[in-house]
VEXDREN-2710 file (C-alpha; in Angstrom, 1 decimal):
% VEXDREN-2710
k/r/px/py/pz
1/UNK/1.4/-22.3/36.9
2/UNK/-2.3/-21.3/37.0
3/UNK/-3.4/-18.0/35.5
4/UNK/-6.9/-16.7/36.5
5/UNK/-9.1/-15.5/33.7
6/UNK/-11.1/-13.2/36.0
7/UNK/-11.7/-10.0/34.2
8/UNK/-9.8/-11.1/31.1
9/UNK/-12.5/-12.7/28.9
10/UNK/-14.0/-9.4/27.4
11/UNK/-10.5/-8.4/26.4
12/UNK/-9.8/-11.7/25.0
13/UNK/-12.9/-11.5/22.8
14/UNK/-12.3/-8.0/21.8
15/UNK/-8.8/-8.7/20.5
16/UNK/-9.3/-12.1/18.9
17/UNK/-9.0/-10.8/15.4
18/UNK/-5.4/-9.7/16.1
19/UNK/-4.5/-13.0/17.8
20/UNK/-5.7/-14.9/14.7
21/UNK/-2.9/-13.5/12.7
22/UNK/-0.5/-16.0/14.1
23/UNK/0.7/-18.5/11.5
24/UNK/0.4/-22.0/12.7
25/UNK/2.9/-24.3/11.1
26/UNK/1.9/-27.4/12.9
27/UNK/-1.6/-28.7/13.9
28/UNK/-2.5/-32.0/15.3
29/UNK/-4.9/-33.6/17.6
30/UNK/-3.9/-36.5/20.1
31/UNK/-7.1/-37.7/21.7
32/UNK/-8.7/-34.7/23.5
33/UNK/-5.4/-32.7/23.2
34/UNK/-5.6/-30.2/20.2
35/UNK/-2.3/-28.6/19.4
36/UNK/-1.3/-25.5/17.4
37/UNK/2.3/-24.4/17.0
38/UNK/4.1/-21.7/15.1
39/UNK/7.0/-24.0/14.5
40/UNK/7.3/-27.8/13.7
41/UNK/7.9/-29.7/17.0
42/UNK/10.7/-32.1/16.8
43/UNK/10.1/-34.7/17.8
44/UNK/6.2/-34.6/18.0
45/UNK/6.2/-37.8/20.0
46/UNK/6.5/-35.7/23.2
47/UNK/3.0/-34.4/22.4
48/UNK/1.6/-37.8/21.7
49/UNK/2.9/-39.0/25.1
50/UNK/0.8/-36.3/26.9
51/UNK/-2.2/-38.3/26.3
52/UNK/-0.9/-40.8/28.9
53/UNK/-1.2/-38.3/31.7
54/UNK/-5.0/-38.5/31.8
55/UNK/-4.4/-42.3/32.4
56/UNK/-1.7/-41.8/35.0
57/UNK/-4.0/-39.5/37.1
58/UNK/-6.8/-42.0/37.0
59/UNK/-4.5/-44.8/38.2
60/UNK/-2.8/-42.9/40.9
61/UNK/-5.6/-40.9/42.2
62/UNK/-8.5/-43.0/41.1
63/UNK/-9.7/-39.7/39.5
64/UNK/-12.3/-39.6/36.8
65/UNK/-11.4/-36.7/34.5
66/UNK/-14.2/-35.5/32.2
67/UNK/-13.9/-36.1/28.5
68/UNK/-13.2/-32.5/27.8
69/UNK/-10.8/-31.1/25.2
70/UNK/-7.6/-29.2/26.0
71/UNK/-6.1/-26.7/23.6
72/UNK/-2.4/-26.3/23.4
73/UNK/-0.7/-23.4/21.7
74/UNK/3.0/-23.6/21.3
75/UNK/5.4/-20.8/20.4
76/UNK/8.9/-20.8/19.0
77/UNK/10.2/-18.5/21.9
78/UNK/9.1/-16.7/25.0
79/UNK/9.2/-13.3/23.2
80/UNK/6.7/-14.5/20.5
81/UNK/4.5/-16.0/23.2
82/UNK/4.5/-12.9/25.3
83/UNK/3.6/-10.8/22.3
84/UNK/0.7/-13.1/21.5
85/UNK/-0.5/-13.2/25.1
86/UNK/-0.4/-9.5/25.3
87/UNK/-3.1/-9.3/22.7
88/UNK/-5.4/-11.8/24.2
89/UNK/-4.6/-12.0/27.9
90/UNK/-2.7/-8.7/28.7
91/UNK/-2.8/-9.5/32.4
92/UNK/-1.4/-12.9/32.2
93/UNK/2.0/-13.5/34.1
94/UNK/5.2/-13.8/32.1
95/UNK/5.9/-17.4/32.3
96/UNK/7.4/-20.1/30.1
97/UNK/4.0/-21.9/30.3
98/UNK/0.7/-21.4/31.8
99/UNK/-2.9/-22.5/31.5
100/UNK/-6.2/-20.7/31.5
101/UNK/-9.7/-21.8/31.8
102/UNK/-12.6/-19.8/30.5
103/UNK/-15.9/-21.5/31.1
104/UNK/-15.4/-25.1/29.9
105/UNK/-12.5/-24.2/27.5
106/UNK/-9.0/-24.9/28.8
107/UNK/-6.0/-23.6/26.9
108/UNK/-2.4/-24.2/27.7
109/UNK/0.2/-21.7/26.3
110/UNK/3.9/-22.7/26.2
111/UNK/7.2/-21.8/24.5
112/UNK/9.8/-24.0/23.1
113/UNK/12.8/-24.7/25.3
114/UNK/14.8/-27.5/27.0
115/UNK/12.2/-28.0/29.7
116/UNK/9.1/-27.9/27.4
117/UNK/8.2/-31.5/28.1
118/UNK/8.3/-30.9/31.8
119/UNK/6.4/-27.7/31.5
120/UNK/3.7/-29.3/29.4
121/UNK/3.1/-32.2/31.8
122/UNK/3.0/-29.6/34.7
123/UNK/0.4/-27.4/33.0
124/UNK/-1.6/-30.4/31.7
125/UNK/-1.8/-31.8/35.2
126/UNK/-3.3/-28.5/36.4
127/UNK/-5.6/-28.4/33.5
128/UNK/-7.0/-32.0/34.0
129/UNK/-7.3/-31.5/37.8
130/UNK/-9.4/-28.2/37.3
131/UNK/-11.5/-29.9/34.7
132/UNK/-12.2/-32.7/37.3
133/UNK/-13.0/-30.8/40.4
134/UNK/-13.3/-27.3/41.9
135/UNK/-11.9/-26.0/45.1
136/UNK/-8.4/-27.7/45.0
137/UNK/-6.1/-26.1/47.6
138/UNK/-3.1/-24.3/46.0
139/UNK/-0.5/-26.3/47.7
140/UNK/-2.1/-29.6/46.6
141/UNK/-2.7/-28.3/43.1
142/UNK/1.0/-27.3/42.8
143/UNK/2.2/-30.5/44.6
144/UNK/0.5/-32.8/42.2
145/UNK/1.7/-30.8/39.2
146/UNK/5.3/-30.9/40.5
147/UNK/4.9/-34.7/40.9
148/UNK/3.3/-35.5/37.6
149/UNK/5.6/-33.1/35.6
150/UNK/8.2/-35.8/35.7
151/UNK/8.1/-38.6/33.1
152/UNK/6.8/-42.1/34.1
153/UNK/9.5/-44.1/36.0
154/UNK/11.1/-40.9/37.5
155/UNK/8.3/-39.5/39.6
156/UNK/9.0/-41.3/42.8
157/UNK/12.8/-40.8/42.4
158/UNK/13.1/-37.2/41.6
159/UNK/16.8/-36.7/42.7
160/UNK/16.7/-32.9/43.3
161/UNK/13.6/-32.9/45.5
162/UNK/14.5/-36.1/47.4
163/UNK/18.1/-35.0/48.4
164/UNK/16.9/-31.4/49.2
165/UNK/14.1/-32.8/51.3
166/UNK/16.4/-35.3/53.2
167/UNK/19.0/-32.4/53.8
168/UNK/16.3/-30.0/55.2
169/UNK/14.8/-32.7/57.5
170/UNK/18.2/-33.2/59.2
171/UNK/17.9/-29.8/61.0
172/UNK/14.7/-28.0/60.1
173/UNK/11.0/-28.4/61.1
174/UNK/8.6/-30.0/58.7
175/UNK/6.4/-27.6/56.7
176/UNK/3.0/-29.4/57.3
177/UNK/-0.1/-29.4/55.2
178/UNK/-1.7/-27.1/57.7
179/UNK/1.0/-24.5/57.1
180/UNK/0.8/-25.0/53.3
181/UNK/-2.9/-24.6/53.4
182/UNK/-2.5/-21.0/54.6
183/UNK/-1.0/-20.0/51.2
184/UNK/-3.5/-19.0/48.7
185/UNK/-1.5/-16.9/46.2
186/UNK/1.2/-18.3/44.0
187/UNK/3.4/-15.3/44.9
188/UNK/3.4/-16.6/48.5
189/UNK/5.0/-19.9/47.5
190/UNK/8.8/-20.2/47.9
191/UNK/11.0/-22.9/46.5
192/UNK/10.6/-24.7/49.9
193/UNK/6.8/-24.6/49.7
194/UNK/6.9/-26.2/46.2
195/UNK/9.3/-28.9/47.5
196/UNK/7.2/-29.7/50.4
197/UNK/4.1/-29.6/48.4
198/UNK/5.7/-32.3/46.2
199/UNK/6.9/-34.1/49.3
200/UNK/3.4/-34.5/50.8
201/UNK/2.1/-35.8/47.5
202/UNK/5.1/-38.3/47.4
203/UNK/4.3/-39.2/51.0
204/UNK/0.6/-39.9/50.2
205/UNK/1.2/-41.9/47.1
206/UNK/4.3/-43.9/48.4
207/UNK/4.0/-43.8/52.2
208/UNK/1.5/-45.4/54.6
209/UNK/-1.5/-46.8/52.8
210/UNK/-3.8/-44.7/54.8
211/UNK/-2.2/-41.6/53.2
212/UNK/-3.2/-42.6/49.6
213/UNK/-6.6/-43.7/50.7
214/UNK/-7.3/-40.3/52.3
215/UNK/-6.1/-38.4/49.3
216/UNK/-8.3/-40.4/47.0
217/UNK/-11.3/-39.9/49.3
218/UNK/-10.5/-36.2/49.7
219/UNK/-10.5/-35.6/45.9
220/UNK/-13.6/-37.7/45.5
221/UNK/-15.3/-35.4/48.0
222/UNK/-14.2/-32.4/46.1
223/UNK/-15.4/-33.8/42.9
224/UNK/-18.9/-34.7/44.5
225/UNK/-19.3/-31.2/46.0
226/UNK/-19.1/-32.7/49.5
227/UNK/-17.5/-30.5/52.2
228/UNK/-14.0/-31.9/52.3
229/UNK/-12.4/-29.9/55.0
230/UNK/-8.7/-29.7/55.3
231/UNK/-6.6/-32.5/53.9
232/UNK/-3.9/-32.0/56.6
233/UNK/-6.6/-32.6/59.3
234/UNK/-8.0/-35.6/57.6
235/UNK/-4.5/-37.2/57.4
236/UNK/-3.8/-36.4/61.0
237/UNK/-7.0/-38.1/62.1
238/UNK/-6.1/-41.1/59.9
239/UNK/-2.4/-41.4/60.6
240/UNK/-1.5/-39.4/63.8
241/UNK/1.4/-37.2/64.1
242/UNK/2.2/-36.2/60.5
243/UNK/5.6/-34.6/60.8
244/UNK/7.0/-37.8/62.4
245/UNK/5.5/-40.0/59.6
246/UNK/6.9/-37.6/57.0
247/UNK/10.5/-37.8/58.5
248/UNK/10.2/-41.6/58.7
249/UNK/9.1/-41.8/55.1
250/UNK/11.9/-39.8/53.6
251/UNK/14.6/-41.3/55.9
252/UNK/13.6/-44.8/54.8
253/UNK/13.1/-43.9/51.1
254/UNK/15.9/-45.1/48.9
END
């Protein structure tokens, strides 16, 4: 979940002295990931494994992510996290996890819970994508985060989304990239939109070869500052009728 820092930086600087009163009981660095926690993560191995995500993005998307640090602040519970954020980012949404980017500094805030590993991969995917390129459409940003939030080996077989997608395709029209492109606020995205955003990423990475090739080229154009147009239009020009290809892909996927 992305939180914009527009208008929040002066407040953050003004209240930094209050925020520094947090007692960090755990501090560690894993490559370019620097972690502070007000509790002792158990096991810390889930933090070590986050380093692999940069490699996964490079392999899947042929994406070169800048060698920039990401700062991770972990809190023992949501109430504690909310209290801390109210001091430094009072306009931030109340989420289990979020990332913010101020200038070149990227920080992820998250609270301990049963879904922490998923939340961290989701937010770190956002963070790395935004370090790599500007102008990523909301639906694609969320679709990639939904895909890479799962651990290696389970990303292409996400049981809940796969079954729900197959069920919806049986009697409902496909939500295409052109329709998803019209969404520019997180509040506009429903559960269906998140699932279809994930579905189109799955389609591009595991469907017709031209889909992945076009995704890789599209991201490269964004990174290079080349006018990239709309990804849905590019996919249509490359593959033809997208809704038919999407249906075929998921009907055949086991």
